[in-house]
LUMGUTI-128202 format. One record per residue: residue number from 1; z, y, x of N, C-alpha, C in turn; chain. Coordinates in steps of 0.1 Angstrom, whole numbers, plus 5000, padded with zeros to 4 digits. Each point is the difference from the previous one (the first is absolute). Example, Ala and Ser with C-alpha at 12.3 -4.5 7.8 and 13.67 -1.06 7.14 Angstrom:
REM residues 2
(site 1,(5078,4943,5132),(5000,5012,4991),(5000,5012,5009),A)
(site 2,(4993,5011,4996),(5000,5011,5009),(5008,5011,4992),A)
//
This chain:
REM residues 212
(site 1,(4368,5526,7290),(5000,4992,5013),(5006,4986,4998),A)
(site 2,(4993,4990,5001),(5004,4987,4998),(5007,4994,5012),A)
(site 3,(5012,4994,4999),(5008,4993,5012),(5002,4986,4995),A)
(site 4,(4997,4991,5008),(5003,4985,4998),(5014,4997,5007),A)
(site 5,(5008,4995,4992),(5013,4997,5007),(5000,4985,5004),A)
(site 6,(5002,4997,5013),(5000,4987,5005),(5014,4993,4998),A)
(site 7,(5000,4988,5000),(5014,4992,5000),(5004,4999,5013),A)
(site 8,(5008,5009,5007),(5005,5000,5013),(5015,4998,5000),A)
(site 9,(5004,4991,5008),(5015,4996,5000),(5009,5011,5004),A)
(site 10,(5011,5002,4993),(5010,5010,5003),(5006,5000,5013),A)
(site 11,(5000,4987,5006),(5007,4999,5013),(4991,5004,5012),A)
(site 12,(4988,5005,4996),(4990,5005,5011),(5000,5015,5002),A)
(site 13,(5008,5006,4990),(5002,5015,5002),(5014,5004,4997),A)
(site 14,(5004,5012,5001),(5014,5004,4998),(5001,5007,4987),A)
(site 15,(5005,4993,4990),(5002,5006,4986),(5011,5010,4999),A)
(site 16,(4999,5011,5008),(5008,5011,5000),(4994,5013,4999),A)
(site 17,(5004,5008,4990),(4993,5012,4998),(5004,5010,5012),A)
(site 18,(4990,5007,5006),(5002,5009,5010),(4992,5012,4997),A)
(site 19,(5004,5012,5006),(4992,5013,4999),(4988,4998,5008),A)
(site 20,(4988,5005,4995),(4987,4998,5008),(4996,5014,5004),A)
(site 21,(4994,5002,5012),(4994,5012,5004),(4986,4998,5008),A)
(site 22,(4998,4988,5002),(4988,4997,5009),(4992,4988,4993),A)
(site 23,(4987,5002,5001),(4990,4989,4996),(4992,4997,5012),A)
(site 24,(5000,4986,5003),(4994,4996,5013),(4988,4991,4997),A)
(site 25,(4988,5003,5005),(4988,4992,4997),(4997,4990,5012),A)
(site 26,(4997,4988,4995),(4997,4989,5009),(4987,4993,4996),A)
(site 27,(4995,4992,5009),(4990,4989,4995),(5005,4987,5004),A)
(site 28,(4995,4990,4993),(5005,4986,5002),(4997,4992,5012),A)
(site 29,(4989,5004,5006),(4993,4991,5010),(4997,4988,4995),A)
(site 30,(4992,4999,4988),(4996,4989,4993),(4989,5003,4990),A)
(site 31,(4994,4990,4995),(4990,5002,4989),(5007,4994,4987),A)
(site 32,(4992,4996,4991),(5006,4993,4989),(5008,5008,4990),A)
(site 33,(5009,4994,4993),(5006,5007,4988),(5015,5003,5004),A)
(site 34,(5006,5009,4992),(5014,5004,5003),(5009,4988,4997),A)
(site 35,(4998,4991,4992),(5008,4988,4997),(5002,4992,5012),A)
(site 36,(4989,4999,5008),(5001,4992,5013),(5009,5007,5010),A)
(site 37,(4999,5012,5001),(5009,5008,5009),(5014,4998,4995),A)
(site 38,(5003,5002,4988),(5013,4999,4994),(5006,4986,5003),A)
(site 39,(4992,4991,4999),(5003,4985,5002),(5004,4998,5015),A)
(site 40,(4992,5005,5008),(5004,5001,5015),(5013,5005,5003),A)
(site 41,(5003,5012,4994),(5013,5006,5002),(5011,4993,4995),A)
(site 42,(4998,4992,4990),(5010,4990,4995),(5006,4991,5010),A)
(site 43,(4992,4996,5009),(5003,4990,5010),(5005,5007,5013),A)
(site 44,(5002,5013,5000),(5004,5008,5012),(5016,5001,4999),A)
(site 45,(5006,4997,5011),(5015,4999,5000),(5006,5014,4996),A)
(site 46,(4995,5010,5007),(5005,5014,4998),(4994,5005,4987),A)
(site 47,(5006,5009,4993),(4995,5005,4987),(4989,5011,5003),A)
(site 48,(4988,4994,5003),(4989,5010,5003),(4991,5001,4987),A)
(site 49,(4998,5012,4995),(4992,5002,4988),(4999,5014,4998),A)
(site 50,(4989,5005,4993),(4997,5013,4994),(5001,4999,4986),A)
(site 51,(5002,5012,4994),(5000,5000,4986),(4987,4996,4992),A)
(site 52,(4990,5006,5008),(4986,4998,4994),(4990,4995,5010),A)
(site 53,(4990,4993,4994),(4988,4995,5008),(4988,5004,4992),A)
(site 54,(4990,5007,5005),(4988,5003,4993),(4988,4992,5006),A)
(site 55,(4995,4993,4991),(4988,4990,5004),(4987,5009,5001),A)
(site 56,(4991,4992,5006),(4987,5007,5003),(4993,5005,4988),A)
(site 57,(5002,4995,4988),(4994,5006,4988),(5008,5011,4994),A)
(site 58,(5011,5003,5007),(5008,5012,4994),(5012,4995,4992),A)
(site 59,(5001,4987,4998),(5011,4995,4992),(5013,5003,5006),A)
(site 60,(5010,5005,4993),(5013,5004,5005),(5009,4989,4996),A)
(site 61,(5007,4993,5010),(5010,4990,4997),(5014,5006,5004),A)
(site 62,(5009,4998,4991),(5015,5004,5003),(5008,4987,5003),A)
(site 63,(5006,4999,5012),(5009,4989,5003),(5014,5002,4995),A)
(site 64,(5005,5013,5001),(5012,5004,4996),(5001,5015,4997),A)
(site 65,(5009,5004,4992),(5002,5013,4996),(5002,5009,5012),A)
(site 66,(4993,5010,5003),(5002,5008,5012),(5013,5007,5001),A)
(site 67,(5009,5000,4989),(5014,5005,5002),(5008,4991,5008),A)
(site 68,(4995,4988,5002),(5007,4991,5010),(4993,5001,5014),A)
(site 69,(5003,4991,5009),(4993,5001,5014),(4999,4987,5006),A)
(site 70,(4991,4999,5009),(4997,4989,5008),(4997,5003,5014),A)
(site 71,(5000,4991,5009),(4998,5003,5015),(4984,5000,5002),A)
(site 72,(4996,5013,5001),(4984,5002,5003),(4997,5007,5013),A)
(site 73,(5010,5007,5007),(4997,5008,5011),(5002,4992,5013),A)
(site 74,(5009,4990,5001),(5003,4993,5011),(5004,5008,5013),A)
(site 75,(5008,5011,4996),(5004,5009,5011),(5013,4996,5008),A)
(site 76,(4999,5002,5012),(5011,4997,5009),(5006,5013,5006),A)
(site 77,(5012,4998,5008),(5005,5012,5006),(4991,5007,5009),A)
(site 78,(4991,4991,5007),(4991,5006,5010),(4990,5010,4993),A)
(site 79,(4996,4998,4989),(4990,5009,4992),(5007,5013,4998),A)
(site 80,(5013,5001,4997),(5007,5013,4998),(5003,5006,5014),A)
(site 81,(5002,4992,5010),(5003,5006,5013),(4987,5007,5006),A)
(site 82,(4989,4997,4996),(4988,5007,5003),(5001,5016,4999),A)
(site 83,(5008,5003,4990),(5002,5015,4997),(5015,5003,5001),A)
(site 84,(5008,4993,5007),(5013,5002,5001),(5008,5001,4987),A)
(site 85,(4997,4991,4991),(5006,5000,4987),(5008,4988,4998),A)
(site 86,(5010,4998,4993),(5009,4990,4997),(4994,4992,4989),A)
(site 87,(5002,4987,5001),(4994,4990,4989),(5007,5003,4987),A)
(site 88,(4990,4999,4990),(5005,4999,4986),(4990,4992,4992),A)
(site 89,(5004,4993,4989),(4992,4991,4993),(4991,5007,4991),A)
(site 90,(4988,5005,5004),(4990,5007,4992),(4993,4991,4990),A)
(site 91,(5002,4987,5000),(4995,4992,4989),(5007,5004,4987),A)
(site 92,(5013,5003,5001),(5007,5003,4988),(4996,5012,4993),A)
(site 93,(4994,5009,5007),(4996,5013,4994),(4985,5003,4999),A)
(site 94,(4992,4988,5001),(4986,5002,4999),(4994,4988,4992),A)
(site 95,(4989,5004,4994),(4992,4990,4992),(4988,4996,5007),A)
(site 96,(4999,4987,5002),(4988,4994,5007),(4988,4996,4991),A)
(site 97,(4988,5005,5004),(4988,4996,4994),(4990,4992,5008),A)
(site 98,(4996,4988,4997),(4990,4994,5008),(4986,5000,4994),A)
(site 99,(4990,5001,5009),(4986,4999,4996),(4994,4987,5005),A)
(site 100,(4994,4992,4992),(4994,4988,5006),(4988,5004,5009),A)
(site 101,(5002,4997,5013),(4989,5003,5010),(5004,4992,5013),A)
(site 102,(4990,4997,5007),(5001,4993,5013),(5004,5010,5011),A)
(site 103,(4999,5012,4996),(5004,5011,5011),(4990,5000,5012),A)
(site 104,(5005,5001,5012),(4992,5000,5011),(4994,4987,5003),A)
(site 105,(4986,5001,5003),(4992,4987,5002),(4992,5002,5014),A)
(site 106,(4996,4989,5005),(4993,5000,5013),(4986,4995,4998),A)
(site 107,(4991,5006,5007),(4985,4996,5000),(4998,4990,5011),A)
(site 108,(4995,4988,4997),(4996,4989,5010),(4987,4995,4996),A)
(site 109,(4991,5002,5010),(4986,4994,4997),(4994,5005,4987),A)
(site 110,(5001,5013,4997),(4996,5007,4988),(5006,4995,4987),A)
(site 111,(5012,4994,5001),(5007,4996,4988),(5014,5006,5001),A)
(site 112,(5006,5001,4989),(5014,5007,5000),(5011,4990,4996),A)
(site 113,(5011,5001,5007),(5011,4990,4998),(5013,5007,5000),A)
(site 114,(5009,4995,4990),(5013,5005,4999),(5009,4994,5011),A)
(site 115,(5012,5004,5001),(5009,4996,5011),(5003,4985,4998),A)
(site 116,(4998,4994,4989),(5003,4986,4998),(4987,4991,5002),A)
(site 117,(4989,5006,5002),(4987,4993,5003),(4992,4999,4986),A)
(site 118,(5005,5007,4990),(4992,5000,4988),(4988,5009,5002),A)
(site 119,(4988,4995,4996),(4989,5009,5000),(5000,5010,4989),A)
(site 120,(4997,5012,5003),(5000,5011,4990),(4984,5005,4999),A)
(site 121,(4995,4998,4988),(4985,5001,4999),(4996,5013,4993),A)
(site 122,(5009,5008,4993),(4996,5011,4994),(5011,5011,5001),A)
(site 123,(4997,5013,4995),(5009,5011,5001),(5005,5003,5015),A)
(site 124,(4990,4999,5009),(5003,5003,5014),(5000,5015,5003),A)
(site 125,(5010,5006,5006),(5000,5013,5003),(5003,5002,5014),A)
(site 126,(4991,5009,5006),(5002,5003,5014),(5006,5015,5002),A)
(site 127,(5011,5000,5008),(5007,5013,5003),(5001,5002,5015),A)
(site 128,(5004,5012,5004),(5004,5002,5014),(5012,4991,5001),A)
(site 129,(5001,4994,5012),(5010,4991,5003),(5013,5004,4995),A)
(site 130,(5008,4992,4993),(5012,5003,4994),(5008,4988,5001),A)
(site 131,(5012,5002,5007),(5010,4989,5002),(4993,4987,5004),A)
(site 132,(4991,5002,5010),(4995,4988,5006),(4987,4994,4993),A)
(site 133,(4997,5006,4989),(4987,4995,4992),(4990,5011,4999),A)
(site 134,(4988,4995,4999),(4988,5009,4996),(4995,4997,4987),A)
(site 135,(5001,4987,4996),(4996,4996,4986),(5011,4996,4992),A)
(site 136,(4998,5003,4986),(5010,4998,4991),(4995,4994,4986),A)
(site 137,(5008,4994,4993),(4996,4994,4987),(5003,5011,4990),A)
(site 138,(4990,5007,4995),(5000,5012,4993),(5009,4999,4987),A)
(site 139,(5009,5009,4997),(5005,5001,4987),(4990,5003,4989),A)
(site 140,(4999,4993,4989),(4991,5003,4991),(5002,5012,4991),A)
(site 141,(4990,5005,4994),(5002,5013,4990),(5009,4997,4989),A)
(site 142,(5000,4987,4995),(5009,4996,4990),(5014,5000,5004),A)
(site 143,(5002,4995,5012),(5014,5000,5006),(5005,5015,5001),A)
(site 144,(4992,5008,5005),(5004,5014,5002),(5003,5008,4987),A)
(site 145,(4991,4997,4991),(5002,5006,4987),(5014,4995,4994),A)
(site 146,(5002,4987,5000),(5013,4995,4994),(5012,5005,5008),A)
(site 147,(4999,5000,5013),(5010,5006,5008),(5004,5014,4997),A)
(site 148,(4989,5008,4998),(5001,5014,4995),(5010,5001,4987),A)
(site 149,(4996,4992,4991),(5006,5001,4987),(5016,4995,5002),A)
(site 150,(5001,4989,5008),(5013,4995,5001),(5009,5010,5009),A)
(site 151,(4995,5007,5009),(5008,5010,5008),(5004,5012,4991),A)
(site 152,(4991,5004,4991),(5003,5011,4991),(5012,4995,4991),A)
(site 153,(4999,4989,4995),(5010,4994,4992),(5013,4999,5007),A)
(site 154,(5000,4995,5012),(5013,4998,5008),(5006,5014,5004),A)
(site 155,(4990,5009,5003),(5005,5013,5004),(5007,5007,4988),A)
(site 156,(4995,4998,4989),(5006,5006,4988),(5013,4993,4997),A)
(site 157,(5000,4988,5000),(5012,4992,4996),(5012,5002,5009),A)
(site 158,(4997,5001,5014),(5011,5001,5009),(5001,5013,5007),A)
(site 159,(4992,5010,4995),(5001,5014,5006),(4997,5000,5014),A)
(site 160,(4990,4992,5005),(4995,4999,5014),(4989,5009,5002),A)
(site 161,(5001,5010,5009),(4988,5009,5001),(4987,4993,5006),A)
(site 162,(4988,5004,4994),(4988,4994,5004),(4991,5007,5010),A)
(site 163,(5006,5010,5006),(4993,5008,5010),(4995,4991,5012),A)
(site 164,(4987,5004,5005),(4995,4992,5011),(5006,5004,5012),A)
(site 165,(5005,4989,5009),(5005,5003,5014),(4988,4998,5009),A)
(site 166,(4998,5010,5007),(4988,4999,5010),(5003,4989,5011),A)
(site 167,(5013,4997,5003),(5004,4990,5010),(5002,4986,4995),A)
(site 168,(4995,4998,4987),(5003,4987,4994),(4995,4988,5008),A)
(site 169,(4990,5002,5008),(4994,4989,5007),(5005,4999,5014),A)
(site 170,(5010,5007,5003),(5007,4999,5014),(5014,4998,4998),A)
(site 171,(5005,4992,5008),(5015,4997,5000),(5008,5013,5002),A)
(site 172,(5008,5004,4992),(5005,5013,5001),(5015,5001,4995),A)
(site 173,(5007,5010,5005),(5015,5002,4997),(5003,5003,4985),A)
(site 174,(4989,5007,4994),(5003,5004,4986),(5002,4988,4992),A)
(site 175,(4991,4991,5001),(5001,4987,4992),(5012,4992,5003),A)
(site 176,(5003,4999,5012),(5010,4992,5006),(5015,5006,4997),A)
(site 177,(5000,5013,4999),(5012,5006,4996),(5003,5001,4985),A)
(site 178,(4990,4995,4993),(5002,4999,4985),(4994,5011,4992),A)
(site 179,(4991,5009,5006),(4995,5010,4993),(4993,4996,4986),A)
(site 180,(5001,5006,4989),(4994,4996,4988),(4985,5000,5001),A)
(site 181,(4993,4992,4991),(4986,5000,4999),(4994,4986,5001),A)
(site 182,(4987,5001,5002),(4991,4987,5001),(4997,4999,5015),A)
(site 183,(5002,4987,5005),(4999,4997,5014),(4991,4988,5001),A)
(site 184,(4997,4996,5012),(4992,4988,5002),(5010,4991,5009),A)
(site 185,(4998,4987,5001),(5008,4992,5009),(4999,5005,5014),A)
(site 186,(4988,5005,5004),(4998,5005,5014),(5008,5013,5002),A)
(site 187,(5006,5006,4990),(5008,5012,5002),(5013,4996,5006),A)
(site 188,(5004,4987,4999),(5013,4995,5005),(4999,4992,5012),A)
(site 189,(4989,4993,5001),(4999,4990,5011),(4987,5001,5009),A)
(site 190,(5000,5002,5012),(4988,5001,5008),(4992,4987,5001),A)
(site 191,(5007,4989,4996),(4993,4986,5002),(4993,4997,4987),A)
(site 192,(5000,5009,4990),(4993,4996,4988),(4987,5009,4998),A)
(site 193,(4991,4994,4993),(4987,5006,4996),(4998,5002,4985),A)
(site 194,(5010,4998,4993),(4999,5002,4985),(5008,5012,4996),A)
(site 195,(4994,5009,4993),(4986,5000,4996),(4991,5007,5010),A)
(site 196,(4987,4998,5000),(4992,5008,5010),(4993,5011,4993),A)
(site 197,(4996,5010,5008),(4995,5012,4995),(4986,5000,4994),A)
(site 198,(4998,4993,4989),(4987,5000,4993),(4998,5014,4992),A)
(site 199,(4988,5005,5002),(4996,5013,4994),(5004,5001,4985),A)
(site 200,(4995,4990,4992),(5003,5001,4986),(5015,5000,4997),A)
(site 201,(5007,4992,5008),(5015,5001,4998),(5006,5013,5003),A)
(site 202,(4996,5006,5011),(5005,5013,5004),(4998,5011,4989),A)
(site 203,(4987,4999,4995),(4996,5010,4990),(5009,4999,4988),A)
(site 204,(5002,4987,4996),(5009,4998,4988),(5013,5006,5002),A)
(site 205,(5006,4996,5011),(5013,5004,5004),(5002,5016,5000),A)
(site 206,(4990,5006,5006),(5000,5015,5002),(4998,5006,4986),A)
(site 207,(4995,4993,4990),(4998,5008,4987),(5010,4995,4990),A)
(site 208,(5011,4992,5003),(5008,4996,4990),(5008,5011,4994),A)
(site 209,(5004,5011,5007),(5008,5011,4994),(4990,5008,4991),A)
(site 210,(4987,4999,5001),(4992,5008,4992),(4998,4993,4986),A)
(site 211,(5001,4987,4999),(4998,4992,4988),(5014,4995,4994),A)
(site 212,(5011,5003,5006),(5013,4995,4995),(5001,5005,4986),A)
//
C-alpha cells in the first residue's frame, strides 16, 4: 500500500501521542486533489484536519501520523446531550479519514450541483433520501479499495476492531460514548451526511473482518 506524505504544518494538528480506539470516515465536500484540501485547512484558525485524505483515483495521502490527533468531529456539548452523555474530546482517541467527494448534491434542471454551486458531471448516485439528499457524488471503486487496505492496516496497528456496526449511518450513543470500531461522521452528528450509505462501501465494511 503506497501512501504519499504531504507537507502539512505541525501547528495545524496536535503532535501528542494518544491511545486510539475509533476510526471515523468523512468526505471532503470538494473535488480536486488532497493537497488543495490540506492547503485550505492550513488557513483555518482551529486545528481542523484528518490524518488521511483519499483521492478519486485511490491515492492515499497522509497529513500527519495517526498516533497524533486533529479536530475532525466538530462535536459540542449538545451532541452528547442527545444521549444524556457528558462531553469528552473524541478527536483525541479517533483517527479521521477523508474521501474526496462532493457528497450530497442537488438536481436542478437535469443538472447536478454541489452545495457551493459546482456542477457535478459524473459518478452520480441516487439513494433513498438520506440526511436531506437524494443524489450523491459516488465514492469510486479505487477509493473504496484503498480505504479497505488502510482500515486493515490501521486496525492492526492500533488494535481497533473492524466489525461492522449496523447503526453506523445513524447518530448513535455507541459512537458518541466512545465505543471502539469504525464509524461515520454521521454516527456522531445529525447535521452531517458524510459518509453516505453507498452499497459498495457497505459491502466493503461488512467484509473487513473476513479479509483481515
